[in-house]
C-alpha positions as CSV (number, residue, x, y, z in Angstrom):
1,M,-1.0,-61.3,29.2
2,S,-3.2,-63.4,26.9
3,R,-3.6,-66.1,29.6
4,L,-4.6,-63.5,32.2
5,E,-7.1,-62.0,29.6
6,N,-8.6,-65.4,29.1
7,I,-8.9,-66.1,32.8
8,L,-10.5,-62.8,33.5
9,A,-13.0,-63.1,30.6
10,A,-14.0,-66.6,31.7
11,R,-14.4,-65.5,35.4
12,Y,-16.5,-62.5,34.4
13,F,-18.8,-64.8,32.4
14,R,-19.2,-67.3,35.2
15,R,-19.7,-64.8,38.1
16,R,-22.1,-62.3,36.5
17,L,-25.7,-63.7,36.1
18,I,-26.5,-60.8,33.9
19,T,-24.2,-62.2,31.2
20,F,-26.6,-65.1,30.8
21,L,-29.2,-62.6,29.7
22,A,-26.9,-61.6,26.8
23,A,-26.1,-65.3,26.0
24,G,-29.8,-66.1,26.2
25,A,-30.7,-63.3,23.7
26,V,-28.1,-64.6,21.3
27,A,-29.3,-68.2,21.7
28,V,-33.0,-67.2,21.1
29,S,-32.0,-65.2,18.0
30,V,-29.9,-68.0,16.6
31,F,-32.6,-70.6,17.3
32,I,-35.3,-68.5,15.5
33,V,-33.1,-67.7,12.5
34,I,-31.8,-71.2,12.0
35,V,-35.3,-72.8,12.3
36,V,-37.0,-70.3,10.0
37,M,-34.2,-70.2,7.4
38,T,-33.9,-74.0,7.3
39,I,-37.6,-74.3,6.7
40,M,-37.8,-71.5,4.2
41,N,-34.7,-72.5,2.3
42,G,-35.9,-76.1,2.2
43,L,-39.3,-75.1,0.7
44,V,-37.7,-72.9,-1.9
45,L,-35.1,-75.5,-2.9
46,D,-37.7,-78.2,-3.1
47,F,-40.0,-76.0,-5.2
48,K,-37.1,-75.1,-7.6
49,E,-36.1,-78.8,-7.8
50,R,-39.6,-79.8,-8.7
51,N,-39.7,-77.3,-11.5
52,H,-36.3,-78.4,-12.8
53,D,-37.4,-82.0,-12.8
54,F,-40.6,-81.2,-14.5
55,F,-39.3,-79.0,-17.4
56,G,-35.7,-80.3,-17.9
57,D,-32.5,-78.2,-18.1
58,C,-33.4,-76.0,-21.0
59,I,-36.5,-75.1,-23.1
60,I,-36.5,-74.0,-26.7
61,S,-40.1,-72.6,-27.0
62,S,-42.3,-70.5,-29.2
63,T,-44.0,-67.5,-27.8
64,S,-47.0,-68.2,-30.0
65,L,-49.5,-71.1,-29.9
66,T,-48.8,-71.7,-33.6
67,G,-45.5,-73.4,-32.7
68,F,-42.7,-73.9,-35.2
69,A,-41.7,-76.5,-37.8
70,G,-38.4,-78.2,-38.6
71,F,-38.0,-79.5,-35.0
72,E,-36.7,-82.9,-36.2
73,E,-33.8,-81.3,-38.0
74,L,-33.2,-79.0,-35.1
75,T,-33.2,-81.9,-32.7
76,G,-30.6,-83.7,-34.8
77,K,-28.3,-80.7,-34.8
78,L,-28.7,-80.3,-31.0
79,L,-27.9,-83.9,-30.3
80,E,-24.7,-83.6,-32.3
81,S,-23.3,-81.5,-29.5
82,E,-21.5,-83.3,-26.7
83,K,-23.2,-80.9,-24.2
84,I,-26.7,-82.0,-25.0
85,E,-27.7,-85.5,-24.0
86,A,-31.5,-85.7,-24.8
87,A,-34.3,-83.7,-26.3
88,S,-38.1,-84.1,-26.1
89,P,-40.6,-82.4,-28.5
90,V,-43.7,-81.1,-26.8
91,V,-47.0,-79.6,-27.9
92,N,-48.5,-77.3,-25.3
93,S,-51.9,-75.9,-26.0
94,Y,-55.4,-75.4,-24.4
95,G,-58.7,-77.2,-24.7
96,L,-62.0,-78.1,-23.1
97,L,-62.4,-81.4,-21.3
98,S,-65.8,-83.1,-20.8
99,N,-66.7,-86.2,-18.9
100,R,-69.8,-87.8,-17.4
101,L,-68.4,-87.1,-13.9
102,L,-67.8,-83.5,-14.6
103,P,-70.7,-81.0,-14.0
104,S,-69.5,-78.9,-17.0
105,N,-66.6,-78.6,-19.4
106,I,-63.3,-77.6,-17.8
107,G,-60.3,-75.8,-19.3
108,V,-57.2,-77.9,-19.5
109,N,-53.6,-77.4,-20.5
110,I,-52.9,-80.0,-23.3
111,I,-49.4,-81.5,-23.1
112,G,-48.5,-83.7,-26.1
113,I,-45.4,-85.8,-25.6
114,L,-43.4,-88.7,-26.8
115,P,-43.1,-90.5,-23.4
116,E,-39.9,-92.4,-24.1
117,K,-38.1,-89.2,-25.0
118,H,-39.9,-87.0,-22.4
119,C,-38.9,-89.4,-19.6
120,R,-35.3,-89.0,-20.5
121,V,-35.4,-85.3,-20.2
122,T,-37.9,-84.8,-17.3
123,S,-39.2,-86.7,-14.2
124,F,-42.5,-87.5,-16.0
125,C,-42.3,-91.3,-15.6
126,R,-41.4,-90.9,-11.9
127,S,-44.5,-88.7,-11.4
128,L,-47.0,-91.3,-12.5
129,Y,-49.4,-92.4,-9.8
130,E,-49.2,-96.0,-10.9
131,P,-45.6,-96.8,-12.0
132,A,-45.2,-97.6,-15.7
133,G,-43.2,-100.5,-17.1
134,K,-41.7,-99.2,-20.3
135,A,-41.7,-95.5,-21.0
136,G,-43.1,-96.0,-24.4
137,D,-46.2,-97.9,-23.0
138,V,-47.5,-95.2,-20.6
139,F,-50.4,-94.4,-23.0
140,E,-51.2,-98.1,-23.6
141,T,-54.9,-98.8,-23.2
142,H,-54.6,-102.6,-23.2
143,G,-57.0,-103.6,-25.9
144,S,-59.2,-100.6,-26.1
145,Q,-59.5,-98.7,-29.4
146,A,-59.4,-95.3,-27.7
147,E,-56.2,-93.5,-27.3
148,G,-54.8,-93.3,-23.8
149,C,-54.5,-90.1,-21.7
150,I,-53.0,-89.1,-18.4
151,R,-54.5,-86.4,-16.2
152,G,-53.0,-84.2,-13.5
153,I,-53.7,-86.0,-10.2
154,A,-55.5,-83.0,-8.7
155,M,-57.8,-82.4,-11.6
156,M,-60.6,-84.7,-10.2
157,N,-59.2,-85.9,-6.9
158,Q,-59.1,-84.1,-3.6
159,R,-56.0,-84.1,-1.5
160,S,-56.7,-85.1,2.1
161,Q,-55.4,-83.1,5.0
162,N,-52.7,-85.6,5.6
163,G,-51.4,-85.1,2.1
164,Q,-52.6,-88.3,0.5
165,Y,-54.7,-88.7,-2.7
166,T,-57.1,-91.6,-1.8
167,H,-58.3,-92.9,-5.1
168,S,-57.8,-95.6,-7.7
169,I,-57.4,-95.2,-11.5
170,D,-60.7,-95.9,-13.3
171,T,-59.3,-97.2,-16.6
172,G,-62.8,-97.3,-18.1
173,L,-63.2,-93.5,-17.7
174,E,-63.3,-91.7,-21.0
175,F,-62.8,-88.0,-21.7
176,T,-63.7,-85.9,-24.7
177,L,-61.1,-83.3,-25.5
178,T,-62.1,-80.3,-27.6
179,T,-59.5,-78.0,-29.1
180,F,-59.5,-75.0,-31.5
181,P,-56.7,-75.7,-34.0
182,L,-54.7,-72.9,-35.5
183,S,-53.0,-72.6,-38.9
184,P,-49.4,-71.5,-39.1
185,S,-50.6,-67.9,-39.7
186,G,-52.5,-68.0,-36.3
187,M,-56.0,-68.2,-37.9
188,P,-58.5,-71.0,-37.2
189,A,-57.4,-74.0,-39.2
190,Q,-60.9,-75.2,-39.9
191,A,-63.3,-73.0,-41.9
192,G,-67.1,-72.8,-41.4
193,A,-69.2,-72.9,-38.3
194,D,-67.4,-75.8,-36.7
195,I,-63.9,-74.4,-35.9
196,S,-63.2,-77.0,-33.2
197,S,-61.8,-80.5,-33.1
198,S,-62.7,-83.2,-30.7
199,K,-61.4,-86.7,-29.8
200,T,-62.2,-89.2,-27.1
201,F,-59.4,-90.5,-24.8
202,R,-59.4,-93.3,-22.2
203,L,-57.8,-92.6,-18.8
204,V,-54.8,-94.8,-18.1
205,N,-53.0,-93.0,-15.3
206,D,-52.5,-89.9,-13.2
207,A,-49.4,-87.7,-13.0
208,N,-48.3,-86.3,-9.6
209,S,-45.7,-83.7,-10.4
210,K,-46.2,-82.0,-6.9
211,L,-46.7,-78.7,-8.7
212,A,-50.1,-77.2,-7.9
213,K,-51.0,-75.6,-11.2
214,E,-49.6,-78.5,-13.3
215,D,-51.4,-81.2,-11.3
216,N,-54.7,-79.3,-11.6
217,Y,-54.8,-78.5,-15.3
218,N,-52.4,-80.6,-17.3
219,F,-53.9,-83.3,-19.6
220,Y,-51.2,-85.5,-21.2
221,V,-51.8,-87.2,-24.6
222,P,-49.5,-88.7,-27.3
223,L,-47.6,-86.1,-29.3
224,E,-49.2,-87.1,-32.6
225,E,-52.7,-86.8,-31.2
226,A,-51.9,-83.3,-29.8
227,Q,-50.6,-82.3,-33.2
228,L,-53.7,-83.4,-35.0
229,L,-56.1,-81.7,-32.5
230,C,-54.1,-78.5,-32.5
231,G,-53.7,-78.2,-36.3
232,M,-49.9,-78.9,-36.1
233,A,-49.9,-82.2,-38.1
234,G,-49.3,-82.6,-41.8
235,Q,-46.3,-82.7,-44.1
236,S,-44.5,-80.1,-41.9
237,P,-45.5,-81.0,-38.3
238,R,-45.0,-78.4,-35.7
239,I,-44.4,-78.3,-31.9
240,T,-44.5,-75.5,-29.4
241,S,-41.4,-76.4,-27.4
242,L,-38.3,-78.6,-27.3
243,H,-37.1,-79.6,-23.8
244,L,-33.4,-80.5,-23.3
245,R,-31.3,-82.3,-20.9
246,F,-27.6,-81.5,-20.7
247,S,-24.7,-83.9,-20.2
248,P,-23.6,-84.5,-16.6
249,N,-20.5,-82.3,-16.8
250,T,-22.2,-79.4,-18.6
251,T,-23.1,-76.4,-16.6
252,L,-26.5,-74.7,-17.0
253,Q,-25.0,-71.6,-18.5
254,A,-22.7,-73.5,-21.0
255,G,-25.5,-75.8,-22.1
256,C,-28.0,-72.9,-22.7
257,R,-25.3,-71.0,-24.6
258,E,-24.7,-74.0,-26.8
259,A,-28.4,-74.4,-27.4
260,R,-28.7,-70.8,-28.4
261,D,-25.8,-71.0,-30.8
262,V,-27.3,-74.1,-32.4
263,L,-30.7,-72.4,-32.7
264,A,-29.2,-69.3,-34.3
265,G,-27.3,-71.4,-36.8
266,F,-30.5,-73.4,-37.6
267,R,-32.5,-70.2,-38.2
268,K,-29.9,-69.0,-40.8
269,S,-29.7,-72.4,-42.6
270,Y,-33.4,-73.4,-42.4
271,A,-35.0,-73.8,-45.8
272,G,-38.3,-75.5,-44.8
273,P,-41.8,-74.1,-44.7
274,Y,-42.9,-71.4,-42.2
275,P,-39.5,-69.8,-41.6
276,K,-41.1,-66.8,-39.9
277,L,-42.3,-69.0,-37.1
278,L,-38.7,-69.4,-35.9
279,E,-38.6,-65.7,-35.2
280,N,-40.8,-66.3,-32.2
281,V,-38.6,-69.1,-30.8
282,R,-36.4,-68.4,-27.8
283,T,-34.0,-70.5,-25.7
284,E,-34.2,-70.3,-21.9
285,S,-32.9,-72.2,-18.9
286,W,-35.5,-73.8,-16.7
287,K,-35.0,-70.9,-14.2
288,Q,-35.8,-68.3,-16.9
289,Y,-38.7,-70.3,-18.3
290,R,-40.3,-70.5,-14.9
291,S,-39.2,-67.1,-13.6
292,E,-42.8,-65.9,-13.1
293,V,-43.3,-68.5,-10.3
294,I,-39.7,-68.8,-9.1
295,A,-38.8,-65.1,-8.8
296,P,-41.6,-64.3,-6.3
297,V,-40.6,-67.2,-4.1
298,E,-36.9,-66.1,-4.2
299,K,-38.0,-62.5,-3.4
300,E,-39.9,-63.7,-0.4
301,Q,-36.8,-65.6,0.7
302,I,-34.7,-62.5,0.4
303,M,-37.2,-60.4,2.3
304,L,-37.4,-63.0,5.1
305,T,-33.6,-63.0,5.3
306,I,-33.5,-59.2,5.7
307,M,-36.2,-59.4,8.3
308,F,-34.3,-61.8,10.4
309,L,-31.1,-59.8,10.1
310,L,-33.0,-57.1,11.9
311,I,-33.4,-59.6,14.8
312,G,-29.6,-59.6,15.0
313,V,-29.7,-55.8,15.4
314,V,-32.0,-56.3,18.5
315,T,-29.4,-58.8,19.8
316,V,-26.7,-56.1,19.4
317,F,-28.6,-53.7,21.6
318,V,-29.3,-56.3,24.2
319,V,-25.6,-57.2,24.4
320,L,-24.8,-53.4,24.5
321,V,-27.0,-52.8,27.5
322,V,-25.7,-55.8,29.3
323,F,-22.0,-54.8,28.8
324,V,-22.7,-51.2,29.8
325,L,-24.0,-52.5,33.1
326,I,-21.1,-54.9,33.5
327,V,-18.4,-52.3,32.7
328,S,-20.1,-49.8,35.1
329,G,-19.9,-52.3,37.8
330,K,-16.3,-53.2,37.2
331,T,-14.7,-49.8,37.4
332,K,-12.7,-50.8,40.6
333,D,-11.4,-54.0,38.9
334,I,-10.3,-52.0,35.9
335,G,-8.5,-49.4,38.0
336,I,-6.7,-52.1,40.0
337,L,-5.7,-54.0,36.8
338,K,-4.4,-50.8,35.2
339,S,-2.5,-49.8,38.3
340,C,-0.8,-53.2,38.2
341,G,0.4,-52.5,34.6
342,L,-2.4,-53.9,32.4
343,S,-2.4,-52.0,29.2
344,N,-5.4,-50.4,27.5
345,Y,-5.2,-53.0,24.8
346,S,-5.3,-55.8,27.3
347,V,-8.4,-54.3,29.1
348,L,-10.1,-54.0,25.7
349,A,-9.1,-57.6,24.9
350,V,-10.6,-58.9,28.2
351,F,-14.0,-57.5,27.4
352,L,-14.0,-58.4,23.7
353,K,-13.0,-62.0,24.7
354,F,-15.8,-61.9,27.3
355,A,-18.2,-60.8,24.5
356,S,-16.8,-63.6,22.1
357,L,-17.4,-66.2,24.9
358,T,-20.9,-64.9,25.4
359,G,-21.7,-65.0,21.7
360,A,-20.1,-68.4,21.1
361,L,-21.9,-70.1,24.0
362,G,-25.2,-68.4,23.1
363,A,-24.9,-69.3,19.4
364,A,-23.9,-72.9,20.3
365,A,-26.9,-73.2,22.6
366,G,-29.3,-71.8,20.0
367,A,-27.9,-74.0,17.2
368,L,-28.2,-77.1,19.4
369,G,-31.8,-76.2,20.3
370,A,-32.6,-75.6,16.7
371,W,-31.2,-79.0,15.7
372,A,-33.2,-80.7,18.4
373,F,-36.4,-78.9,17.4
374,L,-36.0,-79.5,13.7
375,S,-35.2,-83.2,14.2
376,K,-38.6,-83.6,15.8
377,I,-40.6,-81.0,14.0
378,N,-42.5,-83.4,11.7
379,E,-43.3,-85.7,14.6
380,L,-44.5,-82.8,16.6
381,E,-46.7,-81.6,13.7
382,R,-48.2,-85.1,13.3
383,W,-48.9,-85.3,17.0
384,L,-50.6,-81.9,17.0
385,F,-52.7,-83.0,13.9
386,E,-53.7,-86.3,15.4
387,N,-54.7,-84.8,18.8
388,Y,-55.8,-81.3,18.0
389,G,-56.3,-81.3,14.2
390,W,-53.7,-78.5,13.7
391,Q,-51.1,-78.3,10.9
392,L,-48.5,-75.7,10.1
393,W,-49.5,-76.1,6.4
394,N,-52.8,-77.7,5.6
395,R,-51.8,-80.5,3.1
396,S,-55.2,-80.3,1.4
397,M,-54.3,-76.7,0.4
398,Y,-50.5,-76.8,0.1
399,V,-48.5,-79.4,-2.0
400,I,-46.0,-80.1,0.8
401,D,-45.1,-83.6,1.9
402,E,-43.1,-82.8,5.1
403,I,-41.7,-79.7,6.7
404,P,-38.1,-79.3,5.6
405,D,-35.9,-80.3,8.6
406,K,-32.4,-80.8,7.1
407,L,-29.9,-78.5,8.6
408,Q,-27.7,-76.8,6.1
409,P,-24.0,-76.2,7.2
410,G,-23.8,-73.0,5.3
411,V,-26.8,-71.5,7.1
412,I,-25.5,-72.6,10.5
413,G,-22.0,-71.3,9.8
414,A,-23.3,-67.9,8.6
415,V,-25.7,-67.5,11.6
416,F,-23.0,-68.5,14.0
417,I,-20.5,-66.0,12.6
418,F,-23.2,-63.3,12.6
419,A,-24.0,-64.0,16.3
420,L,-20.3,-63.6,17.2
421,L,-20.1,-60.3,15.2
422,A,-23.3,-59.1,16.9
423,S,-21.9,-59.8,20.3
424,L,-18.6,-58.1,19.5
425,L,-20.4,-55.1,18.0
426,G,-22.6,-54.8,21.1
427,A,-19.7,-55.0,23.5
428,A,-17.4,-52.7,21.4
429,V,-18.5,-49.3,22.9
430,P,-18.4,-50.3,26.6
431,A,-15.2,-52.2,26.0
432,V,-13.5,-49.1,24.5
433,Q,-14.8,-47.0,27.4
434,A,-13.3,-49.5,29.9
435,A,-10.0,-49.5,28.1
436,V,-9.6,-45.7,28.1
437,K,-10.5,-45.2,31.8
438,R,-7.6,-43.9,33.9
439,P,-6.7,-45.6,37.2
440,S,-6.9,-42.2,38.9
441,D,-10.6,-41.9,37.9
442,T,-11.6,-45.3,38.9
443,L,-9.7,-45.5,42.2
444,R,-10.9,-42.2,43.8
445,V,-12.4,-42.6,47.3
446,E,-15.9,-41.5,46.1
447,N,-15.8,-44.3,43.5
448,L,-14.7,-47.1,45.8
C-alpha cells in the first residue's frame, strides 16, 4: 500500500494548484526566518566574540576603584596551574583628558597595561590601527621624552558611512591626563587643595576594538604610569583587575572554577598589606563580566526567535485551510478508494505524505531562496548605498563591517524540521476527517 500512498500523494500535489499556495506559504516563512535568524545570530555571535577577544577568558577584578595588592604573587600561583596559560594585570580608572584640538576636557576610561602580557591574553595588539612590531614596543615614542599613549579610535575620529576611519596618526599630538588618585582606604591620596595628578602623554597609535563604548572612551597608557596617576604605585602596588587566558583544552567553566579556587586559597594565605581589599575581588568569566551588555542582546535574540515562531503558527493555519479545501473536494476519491479496500490508516497516510511533500518542497524552496539572497546581501546593500544612499545599518552609527551572511547548518536544519511539523500539524485535522469518512457517506447520489 505504501507505493500507492506515495503515488496518490504525488498526484494530488501536482494536480491541485491550490497546493502551491500552501507550499508558497511555507517557502515564504522559511525564507524570512532563515534570513532574519542568520543576520541576528551573526550579529550576536560577532558582538560576543569581540567582547571575548577584548577581555580574555576570565577576569579577576575588584568592585572598588582602590584595586587590590599582591597581584604578582597571585599571578604566580595562577600560572602554576596547567589550566591557565597567561595573565595580564590591568589598572582601570577614570580621568580627564585635555588637548589643543579638544574644545574642553573629556572624560576617559584609563586602561593601564603591560602590552607584552596583555597581547597574550586579549586581541589588543591586533586592534591597533597601525600594526606594531614587538608587543613590548607599542608605547614607544621613538626619541621623545614623553610617555606614549594609545586612544580609542572613535575618540577623536568620525566613522564614515561606508564604515572607514579616514585619518592618520599624528605622532606629535600630546594629551594631558588628569586623575584623582585614591588611597587604599578609598580617600583622596593627596591632601590639600590639589587632589589631582596630571601627566602629559604623546599619541603613538589608535586602538580599534570594534566595541562602541571602548573605542569612544578608552585611553591606554603603560601600567606603571597608570599606577602612579591613580595612587596605586609604591612598595605594595595595586591593580584593579587581572585578565586570564586559559589553556586550549580547558573549558570556560573549568578554567573559571580553577581561578576561583586559586583566589580563595590566596585570600587565606595572603600576609601582605591591605588584606581587606581582597574581600572586594571577584572571579568572573568574560560572559559574566560583560553581562550588562551581552544579556540584553541575547534577550532580544530570544524575543526575535519567539516572534518568528509565531510566523510558523500562521503557516499552520494556511496549510489547514488549504487541506480542508482539498479534502472537501476529494470526497468521491476517498469513497472509491475505501470501497476498493483502502484502510483508514492508508487514507490518513496519503494526506500526511501529501502534507510532508508540500512542506518539504516549500521549505527547500525557501531555504534555497534565503541562500541566494544572503550570498548577495552585502553586494545589494553596497549597490543601494552607491545609487540611493541607503544602508540597512548606517556604518557611521553602528560598528558593523558587513551584514552577517554565513548560513548556519543548525538554523537551516531547525527551520526545515519546523516547516515539516507545521505542514503536518496543519494537515492533521482534515487528514483525520478524510480517514474516518465512510464510503456510504461519500458515494451517495447527492454527493456525486
